[in-house]
C-alpha positions in Angstrom: -44.0 -81.6 15.2 -41.6 -79.7 17.8 -43.1 -77.9 21.0 -41.6 -75.0 22.5 -41.9 -74.8 26.0 -43.1 -72.3 28.4 -39.9 -69.5 29.6 -40.8 -70.8 33.1 -40.4 -74.5 32.4 -37.1 -73.7 30.7 -36.1 -71.2 33.7 -36.8 -74.5 35.9 -34.7 -77.0 34.0 -32.0 -74.0 34.1 -31.8 -73.4 37.6 -32.0 -77.6 38.0 -28.9 -77.7 36.0 -26.9 -74.9 37.5 -27.9 -76.3 41.4 -27.2 -80.2 39.8 -23.7 -79.0 38.4 -24.4 -81.0 35.7 -27.2 -81.0 32.7 -27.0 -85.5 33.3 -28.3 -85.2 36.8 -30.5 -82.7 36.3 -32.1 -84.2 33.5 -32.2 -87.4 35.5 -33.6 -85.4 38.3 -36.6 -83.5 36.0 -37.4 -87.1 34.7 -35.9 -86.3 31.4 -33.4 -87.4 28.9 -30.0 -85.8 29.2 -31.0 -84.8 25.1 -33.7 -82.8 26.0 -32.3 -81.2 29.0 -29.9 -79.9 27.0 -32.1 -78.6 23.8 -34.3 -77.0 27.0 -30.9 -75.0 28.0 -30.2 -74.2 24.1 -33.7 -72.8 23.6 -33.7 -70.6 26.6 -30.4 -69.3 25.4 -31.5 -68.7 21.8 -34.6 -66.9 23.7 -32.4 -64.4 25.6 -29.4 -63.9 22.8 -26.8 -65.0 24.9 -25.0 -68.1 26.1 -25.8 -68.7 29.5 -23.6 -72.2 30.2 -20.3 -72.5 28.9 -20.2 -76.5 28.3 -17.0 -78.6 27.9 -16.9 -82.7 28.4 -15.5 -82.2 31.7 -16.9 -78.8 33.1 -20.4 -76.7 33.3 -20.4 -73.2 34.3 -22.4 -69.8 34.2 -21.3 -67.2 32.2 -22.0 -63.4 33.2 -25.4 -63.2 32.2 -25.9 -67.0 33.6 -24.9 -65.6 37.1 -27.6 -63.0 36.9 -30.4 -64.8 35.3 -29.7 -67.4 37.8 -30.1 -65.0 41.1 -33.5 -63.5 39.0 -35.1 -66.8 38.3 -34.7 -68.1 42.0 
């Protein structure tokens, strides 16, 4: 059974990913697996109905919506 996380937890993960510059580094900092941190980011994006970060195999960058949310979340 999937457990829905509260928005504050998802925002904390998002901020940590943005600060760390990678999902893997943020997951290590938070004591999560990389897939778990990635799922949390995807859930937050789903709740806001927009892409917050552009992900490639070698880069992670905020979208305009992600930058705005990051400022609000801080």
